[in-house]
C-alpha positions in Angstrom: 0.0 0.0 0.0 1.5 3.3 -1.0 0.6 6.7 0.4 -0.6 9.4 -1.9 1.6 12.4 -2.4 0.2 15.7 -1.0 -1.2 17.8 -3.8 -1.4 21.5 -2.7 -3.6 22.4 -5.7 -6.3 19.9 -4.8 -6.0 20.8 -1.1 -6.5 24.5 -1.9 -9.5 23.7 -4.1 -11.0 21.6 -1.3 -10.5 24.5 1.2 -12.2 27.0 -1.2 -15.1 24.6 -1.7 -15.6 24.2 2.1 -15.4 28.0 2.7 -17.9 28.6 -0.2 -20.4 26.1 1.3 -20.1 27.8 4.8 -20.5 31.3 3.4 -23.5 30.2 1.3 -25.2 28.6 4.2 -24.6 31.6 6.4 -26.0 34.0 3.8 -29.1 31.8 3.3 -29.7 31.6 7.0 -29.5 35.3 7.5 -31.2 36.2 4.1 -28.4 38.5 3.1 -27.8 39.7 -0.4 -24.0 39.6 -0.2 -21.1 39.2 2.1 -20.9 43.0 2.4 -24.2 42.9 4.3 -22.3 41.0 7.1 -19.1 43.0 7.3 -18.7 44.3 10.8 -15.4 46.1 10.4 -12.4 45.5 12.7 -12.9 42.8 15.3 -13.7 44.1 18.8 -14.6 42.1 21.8 -18.3 41.3 21.8 -20.9 39.0 20.3 -21.1 38.1 16.6 -23.7 36.0 14.7 -23.0 33.2 12.3 -22.1 34.7 9.0 -20.6 37.9 10.4 -17.3 39.0 8.8 -14.6 40.9 10.6 -11.1 42.1 9.9 -8.5 41.0 12.4 -4.7 41.2 12.2 -4.9 42.1 8.5 -7.0 39.1 7.6 -10.8 38.7 7.0 -12.7 36.1 9.0 -16.2 34.7 8.9 -18.1 33.4 12.0 -19.2 29.8 11.3 -21.3 29.9 14.5 -22.3 32.5 17.0 -19.0 33.8 18.4 -17.5 35.8 21.2 -13.9 34.7 21.0 -11.2 36.3 18.9 -10.7 35.1 15.3 -7.8 32.7 15.2 -8.1 31.9 18.8 -11.3 29.9 18.8 -13.1 27.4 16.5 -16.0 29.8 15.8 -14.1 31.6 13.0 -12.8 30.5 9.6 -10.1 32.5 7.7 -11.5 33.8 4.4 -8.6 36.0 3.3 -5.1 36.0 4.7 -3.7 39.5 4.8 -0.4 41.0 5.7 0.4 42.4 9.1 2.1 45.5 7.8 
């Protein structure tokens, strides 16, 4: 039995598909017209609903469930766009 080699292109495609499904489900649940309807600006401590988007440390995150923790520090957030920390 041989192990399959890691294919970064297939991995990235799988991640994009997963994120697209989560975003689509969040938009349907909240009846939003676009992601822009859910952008809350820079992350600040507080409560966020599933589907909310925030900017944190130069990246954009989406709440995959109601969230109170900081993006990157809890499982309630998924990274959408990795930014720079400049």
